[in-house]
N, CA, C and O of each residue as an XYZ file, in Angstrom:
1028
protein
N      85.561    103.921     71.011
C      86.552    104.491     70.096
C      87.765    103.576     70.000
O      88.184    102.985     70.995
N      88.324    103.461     68.810
C      89.415    102.514     68.584
C      90.664    102.877     69.359
O      91.479    102.006     69.664
N      90.831    104.167     69.686
C      92.054    104.569     70.368
C      91.858    104.727     71.873
O      92.686    105.346     72.541
N      90.774    104.173     72.411
C      90.570    104.187     73.859
C      91.212    102.928     74.438
O      90.561    101.897     74.610
N      92.486    103.040     74.729
C      93.234    101.893     75.226
C      93.056    101.701     76.728
O      93.419    100.656     77.270
N      92.502    102.701     77.398
C      92.217    102.631     78.827
C      90.768    103.069     79.038
O      90.351    104.127     78.567
N      90.012    102.240     79.752
C      88.625    102.561     80.077
C      88.514    102.811     81.576
O      89.139    102.108     82.370
N      87.732    103.793     81.961
C      87.521    104.104     83.374
C      86.027    104.078     83.665
O      85.234    104.730     82.986
N      85.658    103.311     84.692
C      84.264    103.175     85.102
C      84.192    103.427     86.604
O      84.751    102.662     87.390
N      83.517    104.480     87.001
C      83.392    104.806     88.426
C      82.154    104.141     88.995
O      81.049    104.294     88.475
N      82.360    103.405     90.068
C      81.272    102.707     90.746
C      81.235    103.197     92.189
O      81.941    102.685     93.058
N      80.401    104.192     92.418
C      80.363    104.870     93.718
C      81.745    105.445     94.008
O      82.223    106.298     93.260
N      82.395    104.995     95.082
C      83.690    105.590     95.424
C      84.877    104.747     94.958
O      86.003    104.957     95.410
N      84.630    103.797     94.061
C      85.696    102.951     93.503
C      85.744    103.152     91.990
O      84.702    103.162     91.335
N      86.931    103.310     91.437
C      87.113    103.423     89.986
C      87.714    102.129     89.448
O      88.692    101.618     89.993
N      87.131    101.609     88.391
C      87.671    100.437     87.701
C      88.379    100.915     86.443
O      87.763    101.525     85.570
N      89.664    100.639     86.353
C      90.474    101.012     85.190
C      90.779     99.730     84.413
O      91.338     98.779     84.958
N      90.402     99.721     83.135
C      90.558     98.515     82.317
C      91.547     98.743     81.191
O      91.419     99.696     80.422
N      92.529     97.867     81.098
C      93.472     97.865     79.978
C      92.729     97.295     78.773
O      92.208     96.181     78.841
N      92.674     98.039     77.679
C      91.702     97.735     76.631
C      92.348     97.498     75.260
O      92.111     98.249     74.314
N      93.165     96.445     75.169
C      93.645     95.977     73.871
C      93.507     94.447     73.843
O      94.499     93.742     73.655
N      92.291     93.935     74.026
C      92.128     92.482     74.197
C      92.571     91.664     73.001
O      92.904     90.487     73.144
N      92.581     92.280     71.805
C      92.971     91.533     70.607
C      94.433     91.112     70.634
O      94.820     90.179     69.930
N      95.261     91.799     71.449
C      96.664     91.388     71.614
C      96.984     91.210     73.097
O      98.067     91.555     73.569
N      95.999     90.655     73.816
C      96.169     90.317     75.240
C      96.528     91.550     76.070
O      97.264     91.455     77.052
N      96.001     92.708     75.663
C      96.191     93.966     76.414
C      97.657     94.380     76.531
O      98.021     95.123     77.443
N      98.495     93.905     75.617
C      99.896     94.334     75.603
C      99.963     95.838     75.400
O      99.161     96.409     74.661
N     100.932     96.482     76.063
C     100.920     97.934     75.960
C     101.984     98.508     75.050
O     103.066     97.954     74.856
N     101.604     99.663     74.499
C     102.494    100.482     73.694
C     102.436    101.896     74.274
O     101.754    102.136     75.270
N     103.155    102.828     73.646
C     103.284    104.172     74.219
C     101.934    104.873     74.438
O     101.730    105.439     75.512
N     101.003    104.863     73.470
C      99.728    105.539     73.724
C      98.954    104.945     74.890
O      98.309    105.669     75.648
N      99.016    103.636     75.031
C      98.304    102.980     76.137
C      98.927    103.360     77.472
O      98.213    103.656     78.430
N     100.253    103.353     77.538
C     100.927    103.756     78.785
C     100.572    105.195     79.141
O     100.305    105.507     80.301
N     100.569    106.069     78.137
C     100.254    107.471     78.379
C      98.828    107.636     78.897
O      98.585    108.402     79.830
N      97.891    106.917     78.290
C      96.501    107.008     78.736
C      96.332    106.459     80.148
O      95.522    106.979     80.915
N      97.078    105.424     80.502
C      96.993    104.881     81.854
C      97.514    105.891     82.875
O      96.915    106.069     83.936
N      98.619    106.544     82.559
C      99.144    107.585     83.447
C      98.106    108.684     83.634
O      97.848    109.110     84.760
N      97.509    109.145     82.537
C      96.505    110.208     82.622
C      95.339    109.790     83.515
O      94.860    110.576     84.331
N      94.888    108.547     83.353
C      93.758    108.060     84.152
C      94.113    108.024     85.627
O      93.309    108.428     86.467
N      95.309    107.543     85.955
C      95.713    107.446     87.365
C      95.873    108.826     87.983
O      95.488    109.037     89.133
N      96.432    109.761     87.239
C      96.597    111.128     87.750
C      95.234    111.758     88.019
O      95.039    112.406     89.047
N      94.292    111.568     87.096
C      92.955    112.129     87.285
C      92.240    111.503     88.477
O      91.575    112.201     89.242
N      92.375    110.209     88.632
C      91.702    109.535     89.748
C      92.337    109.890     91.084
O      91.646    109.959     92.100
N      93.634    110.114     91.093
C      94.297    110.555     92.316
C      93.751    111.907     92.757
O      93.610    112.159     93.954
N      93.445    112.771     91.806
C      92.947    114.111     92.128
C      91.454    114.135     92.439
O      90.949    115.117     92.984
N      90.752    113.067     92.099
C      89.295    113.016     92.275
C      88.964    112.620     93.718
O      89.165    111.470     94.110
N      88.467    113.558     94.493
C      88.207    113.306     95.911
C      87.061    112.322     96.136
O      86.933    111.768     97.228
N      86.234    112.098     95.127
C      85.133    111.150     95.284
C      85.594    109.698     95.146
O      84.863    108.776     95.506
N      86.796    109.499     94.628
C      87.338    108.146     94.441
C      88.215    107.791     95.632
O      89.162    108.510     95.952
N      87.896    106.679     96.288
C      88.649    106.276     97.478
C      89.533    105.050     97.232
O      90.413    104.756     98.040
N      89.308    104.333     96.125
C      90.128    103.157     95.803
C      90.016    102.890     94.309
O      89.062    103.313     93.656
N      91.014    102.174     93.777
C      91.084    101.918     92.332
C      91.317    100.423     92.103
O      92.130     99.797     92.782
N      90.589     99.867     91.135
C      90.798     98.487     90.685
C      91.347     98.542     89.262
O      90.813     99.253     88.411
N      92.414     97.790     89.009
C      93.034     97.723     87.679
C      92.845     96.327     87.133
O      93.192     95.350     87.796
N      92.298     96.217     85.925
C      92.058     94.904     85.329
C      92.286     94.961     83.828
O      92.632     96.012     83.288
N      92.092     93.828     83.150
C      92.268     93.757     81.704
C      90.975     93.397     81.007
O      90.123     92.723     81.587
N      90.818     93.839     79.765
C      89.636     93.494     78.972
C      89.750     92.055     78.490
O      90.848     91.544     78.266
N      88.598     91.411     78.334
C      88.581     90.038     77.849
C      88.796     89.036     78.965
O      88.844     89.392     80.143
N      88.923     87.770     78.576
C      89.021     86.685     79.551
C      90.381     85.994     79.544
O      90.598     85.054     80.309
N      91.302     86.448     78.690
C      92.556     85.712     78.540
C      93.723     86.339     79.286
O      94.632     85.629     79.716
N      93.711     87.674     79.448
C      94.912     88.312     79.989
C      94.583     89.564     80.779
O      93.723     90.355     80.390
N      95.273     89.729     81.883
C      95.374     91.034     82.544
C      96.171     91.931     81.605
O      95.716     93.006     81.214
N      97.368     91.470     81.251
C      98.204     92.171     80.271
C      99.394     91.280     79.952
O     100.015     90.713     80.851
N      99.708     91.160     78.670
C     100.832     90.332     78.238
C     102.164     91.065     78.301
O     103.195     90.511     77.919
N     102.153     92.322     78.785
C     103.395     93.080     78.887
C     103.641     93.934     77.654
O     102.702     94.372     76.990
N     104.893     94.161     77.360
C     105.283     95.037     76.251
C     104.815     94.488     74.909
O     104.969     93.299     74.629
N     104.241     95.364     74.080
C     103.912     95.026     72.702
C     105.224     94.940     71.924
O     105.878     95.956     71.686
N     105.605     93.727     71.531
C     106.903     93.533     70.872
C     106.947     94.180     69.499
O     108.031     94.488     69.004
N     105.809     94.394     68.878
C     105.809     95.077     67.582
C     106.299     96.514     67.709
O     106.816     97.082     66.747
N     106.139     97.103     68.891
C     106.703     98.428     69.146
C     108.187     98.305     69.511
O     109.031     99.021     68.972
N     108.487     97.391     70.430
C     109.841     97.315     70.973
C     110.877     96.838     69.958
O     112.059     97.153     70.092
N     110.452     96.086     68.950
C     111.420     95.544     67.988
C     112.086     96.640     67.161
O     113.108     96.400     66.518
N     111.514     97.836     67.175
C     112.085     98.940     66.396
C     113.088     99.764     67.202
O     113.703    100.681     66.658
N     113.262     99.458     68.472
C     114.118    100.277     69.319
C     115.588    100.087     68.989
O     116.022     99.010     68.579
N     116.361    101.191     69.183
C     117.812    101.106     69.172
C     118.303    101.602     70.535
O     117.508    101.728     71.466
N     119.580    101.879     70.660
C     120.114    102.292     71.958
C     119.454    103.541     72.504
O     119.152    103.612     73.695
N     119.226    104.531     71.648
C     118.630    105.787     72.115
C     117.161    105.618     72.467
O     116.720    106.066     73.526
N     116.397    104.973     71.583
C     114.966    104.813     71.862
C     114.738    103.837     73.009
O     113.757    103.962     73.743
N     115.637    102.861     73.172
C     115.509    101.935     74.289
C     115.651    102.632     75.626
O     114.939    102.308     76.577
N     116.566    103.590     75.706
C     116.727    104.320     76.966
C     115.586    105.312     77.163
O     115.167    105.542     78.297
N     115.069    105.913     76.070
C     113.919    106.817     76.177
C     112.675    106.060     76.630
O     111.828    106.606     77.337
N     112.574    104.804     76.218
C     111.470    103.927     76.623
C     111.418    103.807     78.145
O     110.336    103.759     78.728
N     112.579    103.757     78.783
C     112.620    103.656     80.244
C     112.019    104.901     80.884
O     111.405    104.814     81.947
N     112.187    106.046     80.255
C     111.597    107.270     80.802
C     110.075    107.161     80.861
O     109.452    107.698     81.776
N     109.467    106.464     79.887
C     108.016    106.270     79.916
C     107.619    105.394     81.102
O     106.613    105.650     81.763
N     108.418    104.357     81.366
C     108.113    103.478     82.502
C     108.332    104.206     83.823
O     107.614    103.964     84.794
N     109.311    105.088     83.862
C     109.515    105.884     85.077
C     108.259    106.692     85.407
O     107.861    106.783     86.569
N     107.641    107.276     84.386
C     106.432    108.068     84.601
C     105.285    107.178     85.070
O     104.575    107.525     86.013
N     105.098    106.021     84.409
C     103.997    105.135     84.787
C     104.213    104.547     86.173
O     103.315    104.593     87.014
N     105.400    103.996     86.416
C     105.657    103.407     87.732
C     105.597    104.467     88.824
O     105.137    104.195     89.933
N     106.060    105.673     88.510
C     105.981    106.768     89.472
C     104.535    107.119     89.798
O     104.205    107.391     90.952
N     103.669    107.113     88.779
C     102.254    107.404     89.001
C     101.608    106.348     89.891
O     100.794    106.673     90.755
N     101.969    105.094     89.682
C     101.425    104.018     90.520
C     101.947    104.135     91.943
O     101.180    104.035     92.900
N     103.253    104.345     92.083
C     103.864    104.402     93.406
C     103.399    105.620     94.210
O     103.394    105.581     95.440
N     103.007    106.708     93.520
C     102.600    107.925     94.239
C     101.142    107.960     94.621
O     100.715    108.897     95.296
N     100.344    106.959     94.212
C      98.932    106.965     94.560
C      98.741    106.973     96.074
O      99.377    106.204     96.795
N      97.861    107.846     96.542
C      97.532    107.855     97.972
C      96.352    106.941     98.265
O      95.980    106.754     99.423
N      95.759    106.370     97.212
C      94.575    105.521     97.346
C      94.952    104.072     97.062
O      95.822    103.812     96.231
N      94.304    103.122     97.743
C      94.644    101.716     97.504
C      94.374    101.305     96.064
O      93.394    101.730     95.451
N      95.268    100.464     95.534
C      95.182     99.985     94.154
C      95.171     98.463     94.174
O      96.100     97.834     94.680
N      94.116     97.876     93.621
C      93.952     96.417     93.622
C      93.988     95.922     92.188
O      93.276     96.451     91.334
N      94.807     94.911     91.908
C      94.841     94.285     90.588
C      93.830     93.148     90.561
O      93.917     92.218     91.362
N      92.869     93.220     89.640
C      91.929     92.131     89.400
C      92.481     91.328     88.226
O      92.296     91.696     87.067
N      93.151     90.244     88.537
C      93.900     89.482     87.538
C      92.960     88.505     86.835
O      92.597     87.468     87.392
N      92.576     88.842     85.620
C      91.642     88.022     84.857
C      92.354     87.071     83.895
O      91.706     86.401     83.090
N      93.672     87.011     83.975
C      94.440     86.127     83.108
C      95.920     86.365     83.315
O      96.342     86.795     84.389
N      96.711     86.085     82.288
C      98.162     86.174     82.392
C      98.621     87.606     82.678
O      98.053     88.569     82.162
N      99.657     87.727     83.508
C     100.335     89.006     83.751
C     101.819     88.737     83.567
O     102.453     88.120     84.423
N     102.374     89.198     82.448
C     103.737     88.825     82.080
C     104.613     90.054     81.888
O     104.143     91.102     81.446
N     105.890     89.915     82.225
C     106.864     90.969     81.991
C     106.515     92.235     82.746
O     106.331     92.206     83.963
N     106.423     93.360     82.023
C     106.127     94.629     82.676
C     104.745     94.623     83.318
O     104.513     95.368     84.270
N     103.820     93.800     82.822
C     102.506     93.695     83.459
C     102.612     92.973     84.800
O     101.890     93.308     85.739
N     103.492     92.001     84.897
C     103.783     91.361     86.177
C     104.335     92.394     87.145
O     103.985     92.395     88.325
N     105.194     93.268     86.650
C     105.763     94.309     87.499
C     104.676     95.267     87.985
O     104.652     95.637     89.159
N     103.786     95.665     87.091
C     102.685     96.550     87.482
C     101.801     95.867     88.523
O     101.384     96.493     89.498
N     101.519     94.584     88.314
C     100.703     93.853     89.288
C     101.379     93.844     90.658
O     100.714     94.000     91.682
N     102.703     93.659     90.675
C     103.423     93.655     91.951
C     103.426     95.034     92.601
O     103.470     95.132     93.827
N     103.380     96.098     91.809
C     103.337     97.450     92.352
C     101.963     97.806     92.922
O     101.839     98.758     93.692
N     100.927     97.039     92.545
C      99.618     97.238     93.154
C      99.682     96.817     94.623
O     100.577     96.068     95.016
N      98.750     97.289     95.421
C      98.752     96.982     96.850
C      98.243     95.573     97.129
O      98.714     94.912     98.055
N      97.287     95.115     96.334
C      96.722     93.772     96.483
C      96.476     93.196     95.101
O      96.340     93.925     94.119
N      96.421     91.844     95.044
C      96.165     91.153     93.790
C      95.157     90.032     94.041
O      95.338     89.209     94.938
N      94.106     90.015     93.244
C      93.098     88.965     93.319
C      93.027     88.299     91.955
O      92.953     88.981     90.933
N      93.049     86.972     91.932
C      93.036     86.257     90.666
C      92.262     84.962     90.756
O      91.659     84.658     91.785
N      92.281     84.191     89.667
C      91.622     82.888     89.632
C      92.656     81.804     89.364
O      93.834     82.101     89.169
N      92.224     80.562     89.355
C      93.159     79.436     89.289
C      93.907     79.352     87.964
O      94.937     78.684     87.880
N      93.404     80.020     86.932
C      94.085     79.977     85.642
C      95.095     81.079     85.421
O      95.724     81.133     84.365
N      95.265     81.954     86.386
C      96.217     83.063     86.243
C      97.643     82.535     86.230
O      97.983     81.617     86.975
N      98.473     83.123     85.376
C      99.914     82.852     85.375
C     100.652     84.185     85.388
O     100.244     85.147     84.736
N     101.737     84.221     86.136
C     102.509     85.460     86.237
C     104.001     85.151     86.204
O     104.441     84.100     86.669
N     104.768     86.080     85.648
C     106.206     85.905     85.639
C     106.901     86.921     84.754
O     106.298     87.870     84.251
N     108.191     86.684     84.586
C     109.082     87.634     83.927
C     109.745     86.946     82.739
O     110.927     86.610     82.814
N     109.003     86.724     81.625
C     109.550     85.950     80.504
C     110.376     86.763     79.521
O     110.634     86.301     78.410
N     110.796     87.960     79.903
C     111.442     88.861     78.947
C     112.684     88.270     78.292
O     112.962     88.542     77.124
N     113.432     87.461     79.042
C     114.659     86.889     78.479
C     114.349     86.023     77.250
O     115.179     85.906     76.348
N     113.164     85.422     77.216
C     112.796     84.551     76.099
C     112.629     85.308     74.781
O     112.761     84.726     73.704
N     112.339     86.607     74.872
C     112.220     87.413     73.653
C     113.377     88.392     73.515
O     113.294     89.351     72.747
N     114.463     88.155     74.259
C     115.685     88.942     74.092
C     115.703     90.270     74.804
O     116.555     91.108     74.512
N     114.774     90.495     75.747
C     114.736     91.764     76.469
C     115.452     91.598     77.817
O     115.116     90.710     78.601
N     116.422     92.445     78.069
C     117.099     92.433     79.365
C     116.149     92.970     80.427
O     115.412     93.925     80.181
N     116.166     92.359     81.603
C     115.265     92.775     82.685
C     116.032     93.592     83.713
O     117.077     93.159     84.201
N     115.521     94.765     84.043
C     116.157     95.618     85.052
C     115.137     96.036     86.113
O     115.313     95.752     87.298
N     114.071     96.712     85.679
C     113.056     97.100     86.659
C     112.383     95.867     87.260
O     112.052     95.858     88.446
N     112.181     94.839     86.455
C     111.544     93.622     86.949
C     112.301     92.991     88.107
O     111.707     92.754     89.158
N     113.581     92.712     87.954
C     114.323     92.132     89.074
C     114.340     93.015     90.320
O     114.308     92.505     91.440
N     114.388     94.327     90.134
C     114.366     95.184     91.332
C     113.035     95.059     92.069
O     113.015     94.901     93.290
N     111.925     95.128     91.335
C     110.612     95.011     91.968
C     110.448     93.632     92.597
O     109.959     93.516     93.720
N     110.855     92.585     91.877
C     110.723     91.231     92.425
C     111.564     91.049     93.676
O     111.103     90.451     94.648
N     112.788     91.553     93.666
C     113.652     91.375     94.834
C     113.045     92.035     96.065
O     113.135     91.491     97.165
N     112.425     93.208     95.891
C     111.806     93.896     97.021
C     110.702     93.052     97.643
O     110.472     93.124     98.850
N     110.025     92.262     96.837
C     108.852     91.526     97.305
C     109.148     90.041     97.524
O     108.622     89.440     98.460
N     109.980     89.446     96.674
C     110.168     87.996     96.673
C     111.514     87.527     97.198
O     111.660     86.351     97.533
N     112.504     88.413     97.279
C     113.845     87.997     97.669
C     114.690     87.638     96.459
O     114.177     87.465     95.353
N     116.001     87.529     96.685
C     116.937     87.383     95.566
C     116.869     86.013     94.902
O     116.998     85.923     93.681
N     116.669     84.938     95.674
C     116.697     83.599     95.085
C     115.589     83.424     94.050
O     115.851     82.982     92.932
N     114.365     83.765     94.410
C     113.268     83.605     93.456
C     113.367     84.628     92.326
O     112.965     84.338     91.199
N     113.892     85.813     92.607
C     114.102     86.807     91.564
C     115.064     86.279     90.504
O     114.829     86.444     89.307
N     116.150     85.641     90.950
C     117.110     85.050     90.017
C     116.442     83.966     89.178
O     116.622     83.915     87.962
N     115.677     83.110     89.827
C     114.949     82.029     89.145
C     114.072     82.602     88.034
O     114.178     82.187     86.880
N     113.208     83.554     88.382
C     112.240     84.064     87.415
C     112.892     84.892     86.314
O     112.449     84.858     85.166
N     113.944     85.637     86.660
C     114.618     86.475     85.662
C     115.358     85.635     84.630
O     115.253     85.895     83.432
N     116.100     84.637     85.079
C     116.959     83.879     84.171
C     116.239     82.728     83.471
O     116.627     82.343     82.368
N     115.200     82.174     84.092
C     114.459     81.081     83.454
C     113.364     81.592     82.535
O     113.030     80.938     81.548
N     112.802     82.753     82.846
C     111.698     83.285     82.066
C     110.409     82.503     82.226
O     109.490     82.658     81.421
N     110.324     81.657     83.260
C     109.128     80.829     83.428
C     107.979     81.636     84.031
O     108.194     82.662     84.676
N     106.772     81.158     83.812
C     105.588     81.751     84.420
C     105.118     80.868     85.567
O     105.058     79.645     85.439
N     104.787     81.495     86.680
C     104.249     80.778     87.836
C     102.746     80.610     87.676
O     102.069     81.482     87.132
N     102.226     79.469     88.158
C     100.775     79.319     88.160
C     100.176     80.006     89.382
O     100.903     80.490     90.249
N      98.853     80.045     89.445
C      98.180     80.788     90.510
C      98.490     80.210     91.883
O      98.646     80.953     92.852
N      98.578     78.899     91.965
C      98.845     78.270     93.265
C     100.199     78.696     93.809
O     100.317     79.018     94.991
N     101.231     78.703     92.953
C     102.545     79.145     93.408
C     102.507     80.621     93.793
O     103.066     81.016     94.815
N     101.846     81.433     92.972
C     101.752     82.869     93.286
C     101.070     83.095     94.634
O     101.485     83.961     95.404
N     100.032     82.323     94.917
C      99.326     82.461     96.191
C     100.203     82.003     97.347
O     100.200     82.609     98.418
N     100.954     80.926     97.122
C     101.773     80.369     98.207
C     102.893     81.311     98.628
O     103.346     81.259     99.771
N     103.348     82.177     97.710
C     104.421     83.125     98.061
C     103.878     84.532     98.319
O     104.642     85.482     98.485
N     102.569     84.649     98.350
C     101.950     85.888     98.800
C     101.734     86.969     97.764
O     101.415     88.101     98.126
N     101.897     86.658     96.478
C     101.710     87.715     95.480
C     100.344     87.653     94.809
O      99.999     88.549     94.039
N      99.561     86.616     95.084
C      98.116     86.658     94.860
C      97.495     86.544     96.234
O      97.682     85.542     96.925
N      96.761     87.557     96.630
C      96.197     87.584     97.975
C      94.987     86.681     98.113
O      94.769     86.082     99.166
N      94.190     86.582     97.040
C      93.012     85.716     97.047
C      92.868     85.048     95.695
O      93.064     85.680     94.657
N      92.520     83.749     95.710
C      92.136     83.041     94.490
C      90.636     82.778     94.585
O      90.165     82.158     95.538
N      89.901     83.249     93.599
C      88.447     83.109     93.579
C      88.040     82.567     92.219
O      88.865     82.564     91.305
N      86.804     82.108     92.041
C      86.364     81.681     90.702
C      86.534     82.810     89.676
O      86.380     83.988     89.998
N      86.852     82.427     88.450
C      87.166     83.419     87.408
C      86.063     84.452     87.240
O      86.336     85.633     87.024
N      84.812     84.004     87.341
C      83.709     84.922     87.098
C      83.488     85.906     88.245
O      82.690     86.834     88.114
N      84.183     85.715     89.366
C      83.997     86.605     90.517
C      85.225     87.451     90.830
O      85.250     88.145     91.846
N      86.243     87.405     89.974
C      87.480     88.140     90.255
C      87.213     89.636     90.415
O      87.654     90.244     91.390
N      86.498     90.227     89.468
C      86.269     91.669     89.539
C      85.423     92.030     90.757
O      85.716     93.014     91.435
N      84.391     91.260     91.044
C      83.545     91.574     92.193
C      84.325     91.444     93.500
O      84.139     92.247     94.414
N      85.206     90.425     93.595
C      86.034     90.281     94.793
C      86.979     91.464     94.941
O      87.203     91.950     96.050
N      87.533     91.927     93.823
C      88.423     93.095     93.863
C      87.649     94.344     94.274
O      88.146     95.161     95.049
N      86.442     94.486     93.757
C      85.610     95.641     94.129
C      85.249     95.597     95.613
O      85.237     96.630     96.282
N      84.961     94.421     96.117
C      84.630     94.289     97.540
C      85.805     94.719     98.407
O      85.633     95.448     99.384
N      87.000     94.264     98.046
C      88.191     94.664     98.788
C      88.435     96.165     98.643
O      88.806     96.829     99.611
N      88.230     96.701     97.445
C      88.427     98.133     97.223
C      87.481     98.951     98.096
O      87.878     99.968     98.665
N      86.242     98.510     98.198
C      85.286     99.232     99.052
C      85.721     99.188    100.512
O      85.621    100.183    101.229
N      86.201     98.031    100.943
C      86.666     97.898    102.323
C      87.844     98.831    102.593
O      87.864     99.549    103.593
N      88.821     98.810    101.694
C      89.998     99.667    101.878
C      89.635    101.141    101.731
O      90.186    101.996    102.424
N      88.702    101.432    100.824
C      88.285    102.809    100.630
C      87.563    103.394    101.828
O      87.450    104.614    101.950
N      87.073    102.537    102.717
C      86.383    103.014    103.915
C      87.340    103.332    105.061
O      86.922    103.848    106.097
N      88.628    103.022    104.876
C      89.619    103.310    105.931
C      89.849    104.817    106.020
O      89.585    105.544    105.062
N      90.343    105.288    107.172
C      90.621    106.730    107.312
C      91.589    107.211    106.223
O      92.692    106.676    106.117
N      91.210    108.193    105.424
C      92.001    108.567    104.239
C      93.359    109.173    104.557
O      94.309    108.968    103.801
N      93.478    109.912    105.654
C      94.787    110.502    105.977
C      95.764    109.410    106.371
O      96.915    109.423    105.937
N      95.319    108.463    107.190
C      96.183    107.349    107.580
C      96.569    106.512    106.364
O      97.715    106.079    106.241
N      95.608    106.284    105.463
C      95.900    105.529    104.246
C      96.965    106.255    103.417
O      97.923    105.645    102.943
N      96.779    107.562    103.254
C      97.739    108.336    102.456
C      99.130    108.302    103.073
O     100.120    108.124    102.362
N      99.213    108.470    104.384
C     100.519    108.504    105.034
C     101.180    107.132    105.046
O     102.398    107.035    104.892
N     100.399    106.072    105.225
C     100.971    104.724    105.172
C     101.542    104.448    103.784
O     102.649    103.923    103.660
N     100.798    104.797    102.749
C     101.272    104.561    101.384
C     102.484    105.440    101.064
O     103.404    105.016    100.366
N     102.470    106.643    101.575
C     103.615    107.538    101.375
C     104.877    106.945    101.984
O     105.941    106.985    101.368
N     104.767    106.397    103.188
C     105.951    105.835    103.852
C     106.424    104.568    103.151
O     107.628    104.342    103.025
N     105.492    103.743    102.695
C     105.886    102.548    101.945
C     106.667    102.939    100.687
O     107.623    102.263    100.309
N     106.254    104.030    100.045
C     106.986    104.507     98.868
C     108.356    105.045     99.255
O     109.357    104.733     98.610
N     108.399    105.851    100.306
C     109.662    106.468    100.717
C     110.706    105.416    101.095
O     111.896    105.611    100.848
N     110.274    104.310    101.687
C     111.217    103.270    102.101
C     111.982    102.673    100.921
O     113.095    102.174    101.087
N     111.384    102.724     99.731
C     111.997    102.090     98.565
C     112.415    103.096     97.491
O     112.871    102.696     96.419
N     112.266    104.390     97.763
C     112.491    105.388     96.718
C     113.935    105.419     96.221
O     114.170    105.521     95.017
N     114.891    105.333     97.124
C     116.301    105.389     96.697
C     116.634    104.227     95.772
O     117.312    104.406     94.760
N     116.152    103.031     96.121
C     116.390    101.874     95.269
C     115.704    101.992     93.927
O     116.248    101.570     92.907
N     114.512    102.563     93.920
C     113.767    102.765     92.675
C     114.547    103.673     91.728
O     114.664    103.378     90.539
N     115.075    104.765     92.247
C     115.839    105.699     91.409
C     117.121    105.043     90.892
O     117.489    105.235     89.733
N     117.794    104.282     91.733
C     119.005    103.564     91.312
C     118.667    102.567     90.203
O     119.425    102.411     89.245
N     117.526    101.896     90.341
C     117.081    100.931     89.346
C     116.844    101.609     87.991
O     117.240    101.075     86.955
N     116.214    102.757     87.995
C     115.934    103.465     86.737
C     117.220    103.898     86.042
O     117.325    103.814     84.819
N     118.197    104.361     86.816
C     119.487    104.730     86.229
C     120.143    103.519     85.566
O     120.694    103.617     84.469
N     120.072    102.380     86.251
C     120.649    101.156     85.691
C     119.897    100.724     84.439
O     120.503    100.230     83.488
N     118.581    100.908     84.435
C     117.775    100.494     83.285
C     118.154    101.280     82.029
O     118.236    100.707     80.943
N     118.383    102.579     82.172
C     118.803    103.386     81.019
C     120.114    102.854     80.460
O     120.249    102.653     79.253
N     121.075    102.626     81.341
C     122.397    102.149     80.915
C     122.314    100.765     80.268
O     122.897    100.539     79.208
N     121.598     99.850     80.898
C     121.558     98.465     80.422
C     120.749     98.341     79.139
O     121.158     97.627     78.223
N     119.618     99.016     79.055
C     118.809     98.913     77.840
C     119.480     99.606     76.658
O     119.313     99.175     75.517
N     120.239    100.675     76.915
C     120.983    101.290     75.826
C     121.949    100.272     75.211
O     122.036    100.149     73.989
N     122.662     99.557     76.054
C     123.612     98.551     75.559
C     122.884     97.391     74.881
O     123.297     96.925     73.819
N     121.791     96.927     75.507
C     121.078     95.768     74.977
C     120.503     96.056     73.588
O     120.686     95.261     72.667
N     119.810     97.186     73.433
C     119.197     97.492     72.147
C     120.243     97.865     71.099
O     120.069     97.573     69.916
N     121.318     98.505     71.527
C     122.377     98.854     70.574
C     123.068     97.615     70.020
O     123.600     97.649     68.911
N     123.067     96.516     70.784
C     123.740     95.292     70.334
C     123.056     94.648     69.143
O     123.694     93.916     68.388
N     121.774     94.907     68.962
C     121.018     94.274     67.884
C     120.426     92.935     68.268
O     119.517     92.454     67.592
N     120.916     92.319     69.334
C     120.415     91.005     69.728
C     118.934     91.058     70.104
O     118.167     90.161     69.755
N     118.537     92.115     70.818
C     117.155     92.222     71.280
C     116.196     92.242     70.099
O     115.208     91.508     70.098
N     116.469     93.071     69.089
C     115.595     93.142     67.916
C     115.542     91.804     67.180
O     114.476     91.382     66.733
N     116.700     91.132     67.054
C     116.738     89.839     66.378
C     115.893     88.799     67.104
O     115.143     88.048     66.481
N     116.023     88.765     68.426
C     115.274     87.789     69.203
C     113.775     88.078     69.178
O     112.965     87.152     69.145
N     113.403     89.355     69.192
C     111.974     89.686     69.132
C     111.388     89.321     67.781
O     110.267     88.817     67.710
N     112.132     89.568     66.701
C     111.665     89.181     65.366
C     111.462     87.664     65.296
O     110.476     87.186     64.735
N     112.399     86.921     65.867
C     112.289     85.454     65.881
C     111.086     85.020     66.698
O     110.326     84.145     66.284
N     110.918     85.632     67.855
C     109.803     85.300     68.744
C     108.473     85.572     68.047
O     107.568     84.740     68.096
N     108.349     86.738     67.396
C     107.100     87.085     66.716
C     106.830     86.170     65.525
O     105.683     85.811     65.259
N     107.890     85.796     64.809
C     107.726     84.901     63.660
C     107.257     83.523     64.114
O     106.386     82.923     63.483
N     107.830     83.020     65.204
C     107.420     81.715     65.725
C     105.976     81.755     66.206
O     105.221     80.804     66.002
N     105.593     82.860     66.847
C     104.215     82.989     67.324
C     103.244     83.036     66.150
O     102.172     82.433     66.204
N     103.618     83.756     65.082
C     102.765     83.838     63.899
C     102.606     82.485     63.225
O     101.522     82.152     62.746
N     103.693     81.693     63.185
C     103.620     80.377     62.554
C     102.734     79.422     63.336
O     102.095     78.544     62.755
N     102.693     79.594     64.666
C     101.831     78.740     65.493
C     100.358     79.061     65.263
O      99.501     78.185     65.379
N     100.067     80.321     64.935
C      98.689     80.740     64.691
C      98.210     80.373     63.296
O      97.009     80.251     63.051
N      99.180     80.196     62.367
C      98.822     79.929     60.956
C      98.175     78.555     60.783
O      97.816     78.177     59.667
């Protein structure tokens, strides 16, 4: 079906969730985010599922992040409402009691980089690139820097936020945000193997460990969301964000022509 932006495939006690908009590098919009939340909530409640693998359709991208064709229409009010959608999605990921592994089949940029970092493990191939390029299309970064700082520290967070550069797989592996680099054709199988291993761990201990990891960062997460509403309201109200996204999309279209 054309509106199935999220696919779920259960393989014994592991569920594979696929971001399914390959024609635009799996970039997400509101319906896709909503479907992903629904899938995660259902899998959390499914006692037969012990671990989850998240991946992207196609061979080019895990996810390119926000669909700019949606975001270019935002103003101050819709920009802050947009953060409420991310609060629901990030909350659903953070509340999972089951291990979540990202099978990185290509680029993970912007909010997709953030989602990958919120996963418990990440497996990719040598062609994977990850980073926070939002500044290049005029989007202020708030949740991204908070998530990066928790995992990478302030110096690298500043680098990635202000430069908008993408790291290659080797750099990602060297700083611990890709746990394994495997051949491209084996990324999903390697992720499934790890998911099966983690899914065999004692479930109560797994749930409590994940709960405590969430609790340790919950206050900062809530502070980050409050800041995101305030900052995105100002950013989108300024008009600069929409102008930069229009320019970015026009340049991308001209390169394809």
